[in-house]
C-alpha positions in Angstrom: -14.3 14.1 43.0 -11.3 12.0 42.0 -8.5 12.9 39.6 -9.8 10.5 37.0 -13.3 11.9 37.0 -11.9 15.4 36.8 -9.7 14.4 33.7 -12.7 12.7 32.1 -14.9 15.8 32.5 -12.1 18.0 31.0 -11.6 15.6 28.1 -15.4 15.6 27.4 -15.6 19.4 27.6 -12.6 19.6 25.2 -14.1 17.2 22.7 -17.5 19.0 22.8 -15.9 22.4 22.3 -13.8 21.1 19.4 -16.9 19.6 17.8 -18.8 22.9 18.2 -15.8 24.8 16.6 -15.8 22.4 13.7 -19.5 22.9 13.2 -19.1 26.6 13.2 -16.3 26.5 10.6 -18.0 23.9 8.4 -18.9 25.1 4.9 -20.7 23.4 2.0 -19.4 20.1 0.7 -16.7 20.1 -1.9 -16.9 17.8 -4.9 -14.2 17.0 -7.4 -15.0 18.2 -10.9 -13.7 17.0 -14.1 -10.8 19.0 -15.5 -11.3 21.0 -18.7 -10.5 19.3 -22.0 -7.5 21.5 -22.6 -6.1 20.8 -19.1 -3.0 18.7 -18.7 -4.8 16.4 -16.2 -7.7 15.7 -18.6 -5.9 12.7 -20.1 -5.4 11.2 -16.7 -9.0 11.8 -15.8 -10.1 10.3 -19.1 -8.0 7.2 -18.6 -8.8 6.5 -15.0 -12.5 7.6 -14.7 -13.9 7.1 -18.2 -11.7 4.3 -19.4 -11.2 2.1 -16.3 -14.2 2.6 -14.0 -17.5 0.9 -14.8 -15.6 -1.2 -17.3 -16.1 -4.9 -17.4 -12.6 -5.4 -16.1 -13.4 -3.9 -12.7 -16.3 -6.3 -12.2 -14.2 -9.3 -13.2 -11.4 -8.2 -10.8 -13.9 -7.6 -8.0 -15.5 -11.0 -8.5 -12.2 -12.8 -8.7 -11.0 -11.0 -5.5 -14.0 -12.2 -3.6 -13.5 -15.7 -4.9 -9.8 -15.5 -3.7 -11.1 -14.3 -0.3 -13.3 -17.4 -0.1 -10.4 -19.6 -1.0 -8.2 -18.0 1.7 -11.1 -18.3 4.2 -11.1 -22.0 3.7 -7.4 -22.0 4.6 -8.2 -19.8 7.6 -5.9 -17.0 6.5 -8.2 -14.3 8.0 -6.1 -11.1 7.3 -5.7 -12.0 3.6 -9.4 -12.9 3.4 -10.4 -9.6 4.8 -8.2 -7.7 2.4 -9.5 -9.7 -0.6 -13.1 -9.2 0.3 -12.8 -5.5 1.0 -10.8 -5.0 -2.2 -13.4 -6.9 -4.2 -16.2 -4.8 -2.8 -14.3 -1.7 -3.6 -13.8 -2.8 -7.2 -17.4 -3.8 -7.6 -18.6 -0.5 -6.3 -15.9 1.7 -8.0 -18.4 3.4 -10.2 -20.7 4.5 -7.4 -17.7 5.6 -5.3 -16.4 7.8 -8.1 -19.9 9.3 -8.6 -20.1 9.9 -4.8 -16.9 11.9 -4.9 -18.2 14.0 -7.7 -16.5 12.5 -10.7 -19.5 12.5 -13.0 -18.8 10.5 -16.1 
């Protein structure tokens, strides 16, 4: 058995043992919860989650970002196009992303 095969086997064994260790240590999923109304962070939560997400503005920004991505695609600026389209998708799905993280509003 060569040196490369030996290193490959040791690397695979290390990855499998780390995976098993992480599975043993894993606990239940944590979700963010809304702060209490008398908390200092409630105003930030209220502004960001309740005021800005699932507002008409996020849909408009997402749609305009995708249109900008199409414009840059015609100019063959691929990196800018990629960022515009990914940003637009994130803006369009901001409500479901916030719900998935546990910010129930």
